C-alpha positions as CSV (number, residue, x, y, z in Angstrom):
1,M,-0.6,25.9,2.0
2,V,3.1,25.5,1.0
3,A,2.0,24.7,-2.6
4,Q,-0.2,27.8,-2.8
5,E,2.6,30.0,-1.5
6,S,5.0,28.4,-4.0
7,V,2.6,29.2,-6.8
8,K,2.4,32.9,-5.6
9,A,6.2,33.0,-5.6
10,L,6.5,31.6,-9.1
11,R,3.9,34.1,-10.4
12,A,5.9,36.9,-8.8
13,G,9.0,35.7,-10.8
14,V,10.9,34.1,-7.9
15,P,13.2,31.4,-9.2
16,L,11.8,28.8,-6.8
17,L,14.0,25.6,-7.2
18,G,12.5,23.5,-4.4
19,V,10.7,23.2,-1.1
20,C,11.8,21.5,2.1
21,L,9.4,19.0,3.6
22,Y,10.3,18.5,7.3
23,P,10.1,16.2,8.9
24,I,10.0,13.7,6.1
25,I,10.1,10.7,8.5
26,D,8.6,10.2,11.9
27,R,11.0,10.7,14.8
28,P,11.0,10.6,18.6
29,D,11.0,13.8,20.6
30,W,14.3,15.5,21.2
31,D,14.0,15.2,25.0
32,H,12.1,12.0,25.3
33,L,13.2,9.1,23.0
34,T,10.2,6.8,23.5
35,P,7.2,8.6,22.2
36,W,7.0,9.0,18.4
37,H,5.2,12.0,16.9
38,H,3.7,10.5,13.8
39,S,4.6,13.7,12.1
40,G,6.3,12.7,8.8
41,L,5.4,11.4,5.4
42,W,6.5,8.1,6.7
43,D,5.6,7.0,10.3
44,A,7.5,4.6,12.5
45,D,5.9,1.2,12.6
46,V,5.7,0.7,16.3
47,T,4.4,-2.9,15.9
48,Q,7.9,-3.9,15.0
49,D,10.6,-5.1,17.5
50,R,12.7,-2.0,16.7
51,P,10.3,0.9,16.1
52,G,11.8,3.6,13.9
53,L,13.6,1.2,11.6
54,T,10.5,0.2,9.7
55,R,8.3,2.9,8.1
56,L,4.7,3.1,7.0
57,L,3.6,5.6,4.4
58,H,1.1,8.1,5.9
59,G,-1.6,8.1,3.3
60,P,-3.1,11.6,3.9
61,S,0.3,13.2,3.8
62,A,1.2,11.3,0.6
63,E,-2.0,12.5,-1.0
64,A,-1.4,16.1,0.1
65,L,2.1,16.0,-1.4
66,A,0.8,14.6,-4.7
67,D,-1.8,17.4,-4.8
68,A,0.9,20.0,-4.1
69,Q,3.2,18.6,-6.8
70,A,0.3,18.6,-9.3
71,L,-0.6,22.2,-8.5
72,T,3.0,23.5,-8.8
73,T,3.5,21.4,-12.0
74,R,0.4,23.0,-13.6
75,E,1.6,26.4,-12.7
76,L,5.1,25.8,-14.1
77,M,3.5,24.5,-17.3
78,R,1.3,27.6,-17.5
79,L,4.2,29.9,-17.0
80,E,6.2,28.2,-19.7
81,L,3.3,28.6,-22.1
82,V,3.1,32.3,-21.3
83,A,6.8,32.7,-21.8
84,M,6.7,31.0,-25.1
85,A,3.8,33.2,-26.4
């Protein structure tokens, strides 16, 4: 969804320079430090002695990020071609 909205902004002429991906890494809850959310691009490896220090790439999130990057790259290239014409 963020990629599609970014493309809309680019098409509208907004000088979009970046997007924030939060949280990028898994983290515990603010109020309860033991449960981990599994909510980032990298999850905590809870099988380790010190969970939170070792990370595991979350495959579906990585694939979604790569797809989003490809979509916005294609749009930027298209806009450059239009500007050059």
